[in-house]
N, C-alpha and C positions, 0 to 999 in steps of 0.2 A: 504494500500500500504506500502510495506517495503522500507526502504531507506538504501543506503550503509552506512557502519560504518564511523565514523568521526575521524579526527586527531586533536591534540591539536592546539590551535591558539596561546597560550602563553606558557611560560615555567612552569607556575603554575597551569594549568587547566587539568591535567591528571585525577584527581579524578572525577570532574563533567562530563568530556567527556567519561570516562570509564563507569560511571553509566548510562549516556544517551545511550551509545552503548548497554549496557545490556538490557535496556528497549526496544530499537529499535529491538532487536532480539526476544523479547517476544511479542511485541504488534505491531499492524499496526499503521502507522503514525496518522491516524484519531482517534485512541483510547487514545492517550496521550495528555492530556490537557496542554495548554501553561503555565498555572500557576504551573504545576509540574516542567517544565524545568526552569522557573523563580526561583522557590524555591530551586532547586538543585544548581543553580549558586549562588544565594544569600547566602545560607547557607555555601557553599564552600568558598566563598570569605570572609565572615565574620569570618570564622575559621582561614583563612590565616592572616587576618589583626590583629586578637586578639592573634595570635601566639598560639592558642589552638590546635596545631597539634597533641598533645598527644592523643586526642580523635579521630583523623583521620576521618574515614568515619562512625563512630558510630552514630553521630547525623543525618547523611543523611539516614542511615538505618531506624532509628526511624521515621523520617519525611516521608519517602516513605511508610512505613508500615501503618502509620496513613492516609496519603492523598490518597493512591491508594488501600485501602482495598476494596472499592466498585468495583474496576476493577479486583479484584481477585489476587492482588499481595501480596505475603508473603515474607518478608525479614528476614535474620538472620545475626547477626554480630558476628564474631569470632575473637579472638586475642590470641597472645602468644602461649601457648602449645595446644590450641584448633585447631590451623591451622596445618594440615598435610594431606598428601595424602597417603592413605593406605586402606587395606580391611575394608569395612564398614564405612569409614569416611563420614562426612557430605558433603564434596565437591563431592566425587564420586557419592553418592546417588542423590544429586541435579542435577549434569550433566547428569547422565543416565536417570533421570526422565524428561529431557527436560528443566531443569532450567539453569541458567547462574550464573557467579560469577565475582566479582571484587576483585583483589588481589593486595596487595602492593608488589612490586618487587624492588630489589636493584641492582644497577649498579655502580661500582666504589664507590664514596663517596656520591651518591645521591639515591633517591628512587622515584618511580612513581607508578601509578596504571594502570593495564591492565584489559581487559575483557576476562575472560575465557569462551569460547562459547560452546565447546563440547569435548567429550572424546570418543575414540574408544578403541579397544583392543591394537591398535598400537600407537596411538597418542593422545596428549592433544593439542587442538586447542585454539588459543588466538588471540586477536586483541590488539596490542600495539599502543596507540594513538600518540606516538612520531614518527613523520614522519622521515624516514631515520635513525632510530635507528640502531646501530650496534648490531648484535646478536652474542653471544659467540658460540663456537664450540658445535655442538649438537642441536642447535636451527635452524630450517629451515625457510627461508622466503617464503611466499606464495603470489603470485601476482594475482591469478585468482578467489579469493573468497571474493569480497568486502562486501558481506552481512554477512559474517561469521568470517573470520579470515585473518590475514596477517602473521601468524607464527604458527609453530607447533613444538612440542617436542616429540621425540620418547619416548614411555613409559619406555623403558629399560634405557634411559639416564636421566630420570626425577629426581631421587634422587641425582645423581651426580651434576646435574645443580643446583638443589635447595641448595645443600651444598655450592656450589661456591658462590651463591648469598647471603647466610646467613653468610659467613665467616666474622668474626670480627663484627657481629651484635648481639644485644641482642634479646633474644626470644620475649621480650615484644614488639618489633617493628613489629612483624608479624601481618598482618591484612587480613581479608577475609570477604566479604559481599556476601551472597547467595541470589539469586532471584528465586522464583518459582511462576508460574502462576497457581493458584488454580482454578479448575473447579467450576463454579457457577451454 
């Protein structure tokens, strides 16, 4: 059974919620062991407490790769200049192959993680776990897709919107985690 995607409960839990949302789109509820969810939260909060945020979601990617290998999950962590959307990029290949992604996005002076759920010729679909988040011009809110997305970006606007979000940010701050369910 699939479940609707979730919103943040606190101001600091966008990473674990975005990762759990990615898993929820790839797996049935019964296929995800409770120890995986516990591990995601535990590792996320230990990174926050230790101020080891420079590693972001990298540790979570390694944890999931190890713990969910038997379930057919393959993860990849990309950062800095490895993160881009263009012909032949890893994100595009993952999404068109039915995979999902978690991306770090920037708003004003803060950042958070969102789940990128699908891509078409016209739109990139995502789920932003911050309930009531304000979207900038060119990003459309979706209300009728609780299992897939709460926002979408027209592909023709994507590079402009990406530039706005990265304004005054270091390339090193860019992060992306790719999720693929491998046939067994």
